[in-house]
N, C-alpha and C positions, 0 to 999 in steps of 0.2 A: 790558446793564443802562443806564438813563438818568438822570444826576444833574444837579440844578443847580449851576453853578460861582459863583462871588462876583459875578458881574455878572449873575444870575438866566439866563444862558443855560443851554439843555440841551446836555448833553456825554455823549458815549458813554462808559463805562467798562467794564474787565473783558473787553473782547472782544479775545482775542491776534492774531486775525486782522485786525483792523482797523488798516489804515496812515493814520495822520495825513497829510491833504496839506500839501506845502508851498507857502506862499504864490504863491510864484515859479514853479511849475509850471504848467502849461496844464492845463485841464479835462481833456481826453483822455488824457496821460499818468496822471493821479490814478485814472481810473476804471479803467485798465489795471492798478493796484498795489492797488487794494483786492479782498480777497477778499470775494465776496458769498456769501451760502448754495447759491448754483447751484453754485460751484466746488468747495465744501467736500463737498457730495453726490458730485462726481466722486472727491474722494480716498477719500471711505469706500467707493464702489463698487471704487477699485482695490484697499483694504486687504481688504475683502470677499473680492476675486477671490483674492488671495494666499492668503488663509485656505483659500478653496477649494481650490486647487492644491496646499496643502501638506496637506491632510486626503485628496485622494484618492492623492497621491504616496505617504503612511504607508499607506492601504488597500493600493496595489499592492504595497509590499514586504512586508506582511503575506501576499497571496496569494500572490506569488511564494516567500517562505521554505516555505510550506505546501507547493506544488508541488515544490519542491526535496526535502522532507525525506518525501514520501509516498513508499510502496513501489512498486517498478517494478512495470507488470501481467507475471503470467506466473509470479510467484515464488509457490511452493508452501509452504503451511502444515502444520504437523504435524499436523492436524486432520484434514486432507484424506488424510494418508497413512494414518492409522489407521482413518479410514472405508473408503479402499480395500482393505487388510488384512481388516477383517472381513468386508467384501461378499466379496472373492475367496475367503474359507474356505469360505463357503454356495455356491458356483457349482459346480454340478453336472456332473460331467467323463464322458466317455465310457466310461471303466471300470467295468464291473459284477460284482458279485460274485452269489453263488446269491440275494441278496434284494431288491438294488436296484442303482440308480446311483450311484457313491460323489460325495460333494461333495468338494471339496481336504480339509477338515478330516480326512475319512474315509481320504482318498487318503495323506496323509501319515503316518497311524498304518499303514495297510498296507504302506506302502513299508517303514517301520521295522520291521515285523514280516516283511520280505521274502517278500509275497504276492503271488499275481499276479492279472489280471483273467481272466474266464471265459473271454475268448476267446484266452488264453496270453499276451499282453502282460506285460510286469513293471510291476508300480505305481509303480516308481521312474522308468520311463522313460515313463509316461504323465502322473506329476507333472512330471516334467521340461520334458515339449513343452508341457502344459498351462499350467502357471504361468510358462514362458519368453513363450507366445502373450500371456496376459492383460496381462502388464508391458509387453510390447513394444507392444501394441495401446493401452493405458492412458498411459503414459509417454514421449513422443515426444521421446528424448533423442539431441541432436546438437549441433555447434557453431552451427547458425543458431538452434537452439532457446532457450526461456528455461532448459530443464532441460537441463544438460550430461552427467548419467549417473547410473546409478541400481545400487545393488546390493540385491539379496534375499537374504536367508539363511533357511532352514530347518533347524532344530536339534533333536533328541531327546537329553534328559539333557546337554545341552552338546555333543554331537557333532555336527558340521556333515553335515546329510544331502544338502542342496542347495545351491549358490550359482550364482545369475545375476545378472551384471554386464554392464553396456555401459555405453560413454562414458568420458569424463573423470572423475576423482575431483577436486574442487576444495576450497577451504578454506571455501566456504560451503554448508550443506547442511542440509536438515530429516531427520529419522529419525521412524519409529514401530515400535511392535512387538505383537504379540497372541500370548498364552501362553495356553494350556491344557493338561489334563491328562487323561489315560485310561489306566486299569488300571495307575497308580502310576507311569508315566512322563509325565515333563514335556517338552511340546513349546514350541517360539518360533518364529515367522512376525516376521521383523524386514526393514524395507525402509530404505534410506537414499537419499534424492533430492540430486543434487548441483546447484547453481544458476551 
């Protein structure tokens, strides 16, 4: 802002960056002390750069916190276990009765009744070998795997008919079950996967 002083001369006021020249200093020194608009834009660019650096740093911290909190790959969810049990019960086995080949659900009922397959094998033996093969191929349990162990139980009216387990039981696990009833008997298939 320019104002006229008492003598009618123009004088700049209100500019904090303007340094008044001392009459005893040479002109070259005074030019280096005055802050021109070009010098101010350099300061503004530095402030802008600092703000951008802060915003990027905060963004990276937020991204890092999401990466740390995200579950590790390979963890098992309970809906996967429920789906596995439901699909397994519909698996058709090589045990045949007079009418058809039995699926695992019918084989559990046949095992509970003490029946045998047409070829003479005990239905409980076929149930054990078939279920063990399905679980072994589906849930790769081991120390180097994300799944450390599993336990499958088949029960009828609260009594365990079949238990298949492998690996280590840890404090971290997910489980699921499927129950069904037939001829007044209650059946349950449960699977616990340890990670």
